[in-house]
N, C-alpha and C positions, 0 to 999 in steps of 0.2 A: 616036601613040596606036594601041591595038591594036583589034581587032574588038570592037564593042559597047561601047566606052568613049567618054566625052564629055569627060572631064578630061585635061588634060595630065599627064605624069609629075611636073612640078614642083608642080602643084596637088594631086595625090595625096599626094605627100610632105609637102607644107605642111599639109594637112588632117590626116593622120595624126599629125604632130608636134603640131599645135594640140589634137587630142582627146587625145593623152597628156599635155600640160601640163594640160589641164582635169582629167583623172583625178588627176594628181599633187596638184593644188591643191584636190581635192574640190569642184569647181565644176561646176554644170550650165549648159550653154550653151543659149542661147535659140534658136539655129538652127545649122545645119550650117556649119562653117567653110568660107568662101568662097561662100556662098549657098545655093542650092536642094540638097536631097539628092540624091546621085548615082544613076545607074542601077545595077542590081545588080552588074554587073561592076566598075564603079568603087567601089562600096561594098566589095567584097572586097579590091580593090587598097588602098583606104584602110585597111581593117583590117590588112593586111599591113604597110603603112607605119607604123602605129601600134605594131605589134609591134617593128619595126626601131627606131623612135624610143625604146621603152621599154628596149631592151637586155636584156629579160628572156627566159627560157627558156619556150617553149610546152611544156605537158606533156600536152595533150589537147584535146578539143572539146567545144563546148556546141551544143546545138540549140535555136534560139529559135522562138517563135511557132508552136508545134506544134498549137495549137488554133485553130479558127474565130474565137473571140472575140479572141484575140491578133493574128491576122491582119488582122481588120477594123479594130481599134484602130490598128495600125501601117500600114494600107493596103498589105498584102502579099498576093501571089497564093499563097503557101505557106510552109513553114518556111525558115529560114536558118541558117547555121553560124557559129560563132565559135570563137575559140581560147581555152583555158584557160592562164593564166600562173602559173607556179610559186608565186610568193609570195601568190597569191590563193586558194589551195587549202588547206583546213584539215581536219585529223581531228576527229572528234567524240569528246568534247564540246570545243567550242571557245570560248574567251572572246575577243571581238573588240572593239577600240576603236571606239565609235560614231563618233568624229571621223575615222576612217579611210574613211568611206563618205559620199558625197554623198546617196545614196539607199539605204535598207536594204530592198530588195524580196525577199521570200522565195518561192522557187518549189521546193517539194518535187518531185522528179522521178523518172519511171520510163522509153516510146515508143522504137531506135538503128539499124535497117535503112536508114532514110532516109538517114542520115549516110554509111554505107558505100557507098551507090549515088550520093550526091551529090559526094563529095570528089574522085573521078577527074576530073570536069569541071573542077575547080579545079587540077588538077596535083598533088594530095595524096591521101593514103590513111591508113587507120587503121594504126597500129604496135603490136606487142606492147607492153603497159605503158601505152599511151595512157589517160588518164582520160577518160570521156565522161559529160557530163550530157545528158539527153535531152528536156527540155522538161517544163514543169510539168504535173502531172495534177490540180492543184487551182487555185483562183483565187489570183492573186498577193495577198500580205499584206505590209504595211509593219510594221516594227519600229521602236521608240523606244528611246533610250538606257535601259538598266536592264532591257530585255525579255529574258526567256528564252524561246527558241523551240524547239520540238520537232517534228520530222517523223517520224511513227511509220509504218513500212513493214511493219508485221506481222511475218511469219516472217523478213523480210530485215533486221530490225533498226530502229534510229532513228538520227537525226542531231540533235545539240543544239548550240546556240549561244547564248551570253549577250553582249549588247551592253553594255559598260560604259562 
């Protein structure tokens, strides 16, 4: 185990693989694979293991829990980062199959300096061409099959998706 971790390498790989299987099956898990949620370092290691298990290309970054309400809901001290995988990035307007998502949570986003400062501690950095989503600037909304959702960013344009 490396400094700051509590899970073995095998437990990290198993958790990443279990999370990826749940994603593929569109299943919500009742608890973290293997028990209690990991510490921050292990959480990022599990995220990396999930990406390895998926075999998919990472094309950018997501910043999550950028506002106090989200941090309190998730019992986090601050924002966190995640990877964007190529098959899950869509141009607007998009038509998405509702069955492809266990949860259809909508987070129109804008906040990225935090990510540029955070990544080097994880041994990563932003690269030219990376996509970046920066955390929601509105309350999270849910979509149902048949819904058309529109995020209007004023002069920056809008994003549209329909869940069929």
